[in-house]
DRENPA-3360 file (N, C-alpha, C; in nm, 2 decimals, always signed):
BEGIN
1 = QVQLVESG = +0.06/+0.86/+1.61/+0.00/+0.73/+1.58/-0.12/+0.76/+1.50 ~ -0.14/+0.67/+1.40/-0.25/+0.68/+1.30/-0.34/+0.56/+1.31 ~ -0.47/+0.58/+1.30/-0.56/+0.47/+1.30/-0.66/+0.48/+1.18 ~ -0.69/+0.37/+1.12/-0.79/+0.37/+1.01/-0.91/+0.29/+1.06 ~ -1.03/+0.35/+1.05/-1.15/+0.28/+1.09/-1.24/+0.27/+0.97 ~ -1.28/+0.14/+0.94/-1.36/+0.11/+0.82/-1.51/+0.09/+0.87 ~ -1.60/+0.12/+0.78/-1.74/+0.09/+0.81/-1.81/+0.07/+0.68 ~ -1.93/+0.01/+0.69/-2.02/+0.00/+0.57/-2.04/-0.13/+0.51;
9 = GGLVQAGG = -1.96/-0.23/+0.55/-1.98/-0.36/+0.50/-2.11/-0.43/+0.54 ~ -2.13/-0.54/+0.48/-2.25/-0.62/+0.52/-2.30/-0.72/+0.42 ~ -2.42/-0.76/+0.43/-2.48/-0.86/+0.34/-2.58/-0.80/+0.25 ~ -2.57/-0.82/+0.12/-2.66/-0.76/+0.03/-2.69/-0.86/-0.09 ~ -2.80/-0.85/-0.15/-2.84/-0.93/-0.26/-2.77/-0.88/-0.39 ~ -2.75/-0.97/-0.48/-2.69/-0.94/-0.61/-2.77/-0.82/-0.67 ~ -2.70/-0.73/-0.73/-2.77/-0.61/-0.78/-2.78/-0.50/-0.69 ~ -2.76/-0.52/-0.56/-2.77/-0.42/-0.46/-2.65/-0.33/-0.45;
17 = SLRLSCAA = -2.65/-0.24/-0.35/-2.54/-0.14/-0.33/-2.50/-0.13/-0.19 ~ -2.37/-0.10/-0.17/-2.31/-0.07/-0.04/-2.22/+0.05/-0.06 ~ -2.20/+0.12/+0.05/-2.10/+0.23/+0.05/-2.00/+0.20/+0.17 ~ -1.88/+0.18/+0.14/-1.77/+0.17/+0.24/-1.71/+0.30/+0.27 ~ -1.67/+0.32/+0.40/-1.60/+0.44/+0.44/-1.48/+0.40/+0.52 ~ -1.38/+0.48/+0.51/-1.26/+0.46/+0.59/-1.20/+0.59/+0.64 ~ -1.21/+0.61/+0.77/-1.16/+0.74/+0.83/-1.03/+0.72/+0.90 ~ -0.94/+0.81/+0.87/-0.81/+0.81/+0.93/-0.81/+0.92/+1.04;
25 = SGSIFSIN = -0.74/+0.88/+1.15/-0.73/+0.98/+1.26/-0.59/+0.96/+1.32 ~ -0.55/+1.07/+1.40/-0.42/+1.07/+1.46/-0.34/+1.19/+1.42 ~ -0.21/+1.17/+1.43/-0.12/+1.28/+1.40/-0.09/+1.29/+1.25 ~ -0.19/+1.33/+1.18/-0.18/+1.33/+1.03/-0.14/+1.47/+0.98 ~ -0.03/+1.48/+0.90/+0.00/+1.60/+0.84/-0.07/+1.62/+0.71 ~ -0.06/+1.51/+0.63/-0.14/+1.51/+0.50/-0.15/+1.36/+0.45 ~ -0.24/+1.34/+0.36/-0.26/+1.20/+0.31/-0.23/+1.20/+0.16 ~ -0.15/+1.11/+0.11/-0.13/+1.10/-0.03/-0.23/+1.01/-0.09;
33 = AMGWYRQA = -0.19/+0.90/-0.16/-0.29/+0.81/-0.22/-0.37/+0.74/-0.12 ~ -0.50/+0.71/-0.16/-0.59/+0.63/-0.08/-0.65/+0.52/-0.17 ~ -0.67/+0.40/-0.11/-0.73/+0.30/-0.19/-0.80/+0.19/-0.12 ~ -0.87/+0.11/-0.20/-0.94/-0.01/-0.14/-0.88/-0.14/-0.21 ~ -0.86/-0.24/-0.12/-0.82/-0.37/-0.17/-0.93/-0.47/-0.12 ~ -0.93/-0.59/-0.18/-1.01/-0.69/-0.13/-0.94/-0.82/-0.13 ~ -0.99/-0.91/-0.04/-0.93/-1.05/-0.04/-1.04/-1.14/-0.02 ~ -1.06/-1.23/-0.12/-1.16/-1.34/-0.11/-1.09/-1.46/-0.05;
41 = PGKQRALV = -1.17/-1.55/+0.00/-1.11/-1.68/+0.06/-1.03/-1.75/-0.04 ~ -0.91/-1.79/+0.00/-0.82/-1.86/-0.09/-0.75/-1.78/-0.20 ~ -0.77/-1.65/-0.20/-0.71/-1.56/-0.30/-0.62/-1.46/-0.24 ~ -0.54/-1.40/-0.32/-0.45/-1.29/-0.27/-0.52/-1.16/-0.26 ~ -0.48/-1.07/-0.18/-0.53/-0.94/-0.17/-0.50/-0.86/-0.30 ~ -0.61/-0.80/-0.35/-0.59/-0.73/-0.48/-0.65/-0.59/-0.47 ~ -0.59/-0.50/-0.55/-0.64/-0.36/-0.56/-0.78/-0.36/-0.63 ~ -0.87/-0.28/-0.56/-1.00/-0.26/-0.62/-1.01/-0.12/-0.69;
49 = AAITRGGS = -0.97/-0.02/-0.61/-0.97/+0.11/-0.66/-0.87/+0.20/-0.58 ~ -0.82/+0.31/-0.65/-0.73/+0.40/-0.58/-0.76/+0.54/-0.63 ~ -0.72/+0.63/-0.54/-0.74/+0.77/-0.58/-0.62/+0.85/-0.52 ~ -0.57/+0.94/-0.61/-0.45/+1.02/-0.57/-0.49/+1.14/-0.50 ~ -0.40/+1.21/-0.45/-0.43/+1.34/-0.37/-0.49/+1.44/-0.47 ~ -0.46/+1.43/-0.60/-0.51/+1.52/-0.69/-0.65/+1.48/-0.75 ~ -0.69/+1.36/-0.71/-0.83/+1.31/-0.75/-0.83/+1.22/-0.87 ~ -0.71/+1.18/-0.92/-0.71/+1.08/-1.03/-0.74/+0.94/-0.97;
57 = TNYADSVK = -0.82/+0.87/-1.05/-0.86/+0.74/-1.00/-0.82/+0.62/-1.09 ~ -0.81/+0.51/-1.03/-0.77/+0.38/-1.10/-0.86/+0.27/-1.04 ~ -0.91/+0.19/-1.13/-1.00/+0.08/-1.09/-0.96/-0.05/-1.15 ~ -0.98/-0.16/-1.08/-0.97/-0.30/-1.14/-1.07/-0.31/-1.25 ~ -1.03/-0.39/-1.35/-1.12/-0.40/-1.46/-1.26/-0.46/-1.42 ~ -1.26/-0.55/-1.32/-1.38/-0.62/-1.28/-1.48/-0.53/-1.21 ~ -1.44/-0.41/-1.17/-1.53/-0.32/-1.10/-1.56/-0.19/-1.18 ~ -1.49/-0.17/-1.29/-1.51/-0.05/-1.37/-1.66/-0.03/-1.41;
65 = GRFTISRD = -1.71/+0.09/-1.39/-1.85/+0.11/-1.42/-1.95/+0.08/-1.31 ~ -1.90/+0.01/-1.21/-1.99/-0.03/-1.10/-1.95/+0.04/-0.97 ~ -1.82/+0.05/-0.94/-1.77/+0.11/-0.82/-1.71/+0.25/-0.85 ~ -1.73/+0.33/-0.74/-1.67/+0.47/-0.75/-1.60/+0.50/-0.62 ~ -1.47/+0.54/-0.63/-1.39/+0.58/-0.52/-1.39/+0.73/-0.51 ~ -1.40/+0.78/-0.39/-1.39/+0.93/-0.37/-1.33/+0.95/-0.23 ~ -1.29/+1.08/-0.21/-1.22/+1.11/-0.08/-1.27/+1.25/-0.04 ~ -1.27/+1.27/+0.10/-1.30/+1.39/+0.16/-1.18/+1.43/+0.25;
73 = DAKNTVYL = -1.09/+1.51/+0.20/-0.97/+1.54/+0.27/-0.99/+1.62/+0.40 ~ -1.10/+1.69/+0.41/-1.14/+1.76/+0.53/-1.17/+1.67/+0.64 ~ -1.21/+1.55/+0.60/-1.25/+1.45/+0.70/-1.15/+1.33/+0.70 ~ -1.04/+1.34/+0.62/-0.95/+1.23/+0.61/-1.01/+1.10/+0.59 ~ -1.11/+1.10/+0.50/-1.19/+0.98/+0.47/-1.19/+0.95/+0.32 ~ -1.19/+0.81/+0.30/-1.20/+0.76/+0.16/-1.33/+0.68/+0.16 ~ -1.40/+0.68/+0.05/-1.52/+0.61/+0.03/-1.51/+0.52/-0.09 ~ -1.60/+0.41/-0.09/-1.61/+0.32/-0.20/-1.76/+0.30/-0.22;
81 = QMNNLKPE = -1.82/+0.36/-0.32/-1.96/+0.33/-0.35/-1.96/+0.21/-0.45 ~ -2.03/+0.11/-0.41/-2.04/-0.02/-0.48/-2.18/-0.04/-0.53 ~ -2.20/-0.04/-0.66/-2.34/-0.06/-0.72/-2.34/-0.19/-0.80 ~ -2.46/-0.24/-0.82/-2.47/-0.36/-0.90/-2.38/-0.47/-0.86 ~ -2.38/-0.49/-0.73/-2.29/-0.59/-0.67/-2.32/-0.73/-0.72 ~ -2.21/-0.81/-0.73/-2.22/-0.95/-0.78/-2.16/-1.04/-0.68 ~ -2.20/-1.17/-0.68/-2.15/-1.26/-0.58/-2.00/-1.27/-0.58 ~ -1.94/-1.25/-0.70/-1.79/-1.25/-0.70/-1.73/-1.13/-0.64;
89 = DTAVYYCN = -1.80/-1.03/-0.59/-1.75/-0.92/-0.52/-1.74/-0.95/-0.37 ~ -1.78/-1.07/-0.33/-1.77/-1.11/-0.19/-1.63/-1.12/-0.15 ~ -1.59/-1.05/-0.04/-1.46/-1.05/+0.01/-1.45/-0.96/+0.13 ~ -1.33/-0.97/+0.20/-1.30/-0.87/+0.30/-1.24/-0.75/+0.23 ~ -1.29/-0.63/+0.25/-1.24/-0.51/+0.19/-1.15/-0.43/+0.29 ~ -1.04/-0.39/+0.24/-0.94/-0.32/+0.33/-0.91/-0.18/+0.27 ~ -0.91/-0.08/+0.35/-0.86/+0.05/+0.29/-0.71/+0.06/+0.32 ~ -0.64/+0.13/+0.24/-0.50/+0.15/+0.25/-0.47/+0.30/+0.22;
97 = TEIITAQA = -0.39/+0.36/+0.30/-0.35/+0.50/+0.27/-0.20/+0.53/+0.30 ~ -0.15/+0.62/+0.22/-0.01/+0.67/+0.25/-0.02/+0.80/+0.32 ~ +0.02/+0.80/+0.44/+0.00/+0.92/+0.53/+0.13/+0.98/+0.57 ~ +0.14/+1.11/+0.57/+0.26/+1.18/+0.61/+0.23/+1.23/+0.75 ~ +0.32/+1.20/+0.85/+0.30/+1.25/+0.98/+0.42/+1.33/+1.02 ~ +0.40/+1.43/+1.11/+0.50/+1.52/+1.15/+0.57/+1.46/+1.27 ~ +0.70/+1.44/+1.26/+0.78/+1.38/+1.37/+0.87/+1.49/+1.43 ~ +0.93/+1.46/+1.54/+1.02/+1.56/+1.61/+1.14/+1.60/+1.51;
105 = MGFSINDY = +1.19/+1.51/+1.43/+1.30/+1.53/+1.35/+1.26/+1.56/+1.20 ~ +1.14/+1.57/+1.18/+1.10/+1.59/+1.04/+0.97/+1.52/+1.01 ~ +0.95/+1.48/+0.88/+0.83/+1.41/+0.84/+0.85/+1.27/+0.81 ~ +0.75/+1.19/+0.83/+0.76/+1.04/+0.80/+0.64/+1.00/+0.71 ~ +0.67/+0.92/+0.61/+0.57/+0.87/+0.52/+0.55/+0.72/+0.54 ~ +0.43/+0.68/+0.57/+0.41/+0.54/+0.60/+0.28/+0.49/+0.54 ~ +0.27/+0.36/+0.52/+0.15/+0.30/+0.46/+0.07/+0.24/+0.57 ~ -0.06/+0.26/+0.57/-0.15/+0.22/+0.68/-0.26/+0.13/+0.62;
113 = WGQGTQVT = -0.31/+0.03/+0.69/-0.42/-0.05/+0.65/-0.53/-0.05/+0.75 ~ -0.65/-0.05/+0.70/-0.77/-0.06/+0.79/-0.78/-0.21/+0.84 ~ -0.88/-0.23/+0.93/-0.89/-0.36/+0.99/-0.97/-0.46/+0.90 ~ -1.03/-0.41/+0.79/-1.11/-0.49/+0.70/-1.25/-0.49/+0.74 ~ -1.34/-0.50/+0.64/-1.48/-0.51/+0.66/-1.54/-0.61/+0.56 ~ -1.62/-0.70/+0.60/-1.67/-0.81/+0.52/-1.79/-0.76/+0.43 ~ -1.78/-0.79/+0.31/-1.89/-0.77/+0.21/-1.93/-0.90/+0.15 ~ -2.05/-0.93/+0.17/-2.11/-1.06/+0.12/-2.22/-1.03/+0.03;
121 = VSS = -2.22/-1.08/-0.09/-2.32/-1.06/-0.19/-2.38/-1.20/-0.22 ~ -2.51/-1.21/-0.19/-2.58/-1.34/-0.22/-2.65/-1.34/-0.36 ~ -2.66/-1.45/-0.41/-2.71/-1.46/-0.55/-2.86/-1.49/-0.55;
% end
């Protein structure tokens, strides 16, 4: 069984910074891609940033130059450093990972979501 625990959300003024963390635990063999999504009220969940196992990154246009995604495979953790935050960044942020677990009959690849953490940026 795998669990993702997020932390680091909160209330910040426009122009401020926050760092989100998402730690995976459980019967993990390895982790492929890791990413962050966000969902604002009345909107669909959308990709913010993603990072592959090899370290390649991808960002939504709206956060390029302000957000940085990184990972620490020794800690099974993905981070999202958010700088120069804007009110339109207000949303619930979710981490998402593709995790390989070892099963009795082989390996299993599944997608896991964190519980979400609220980020609120005041103007």
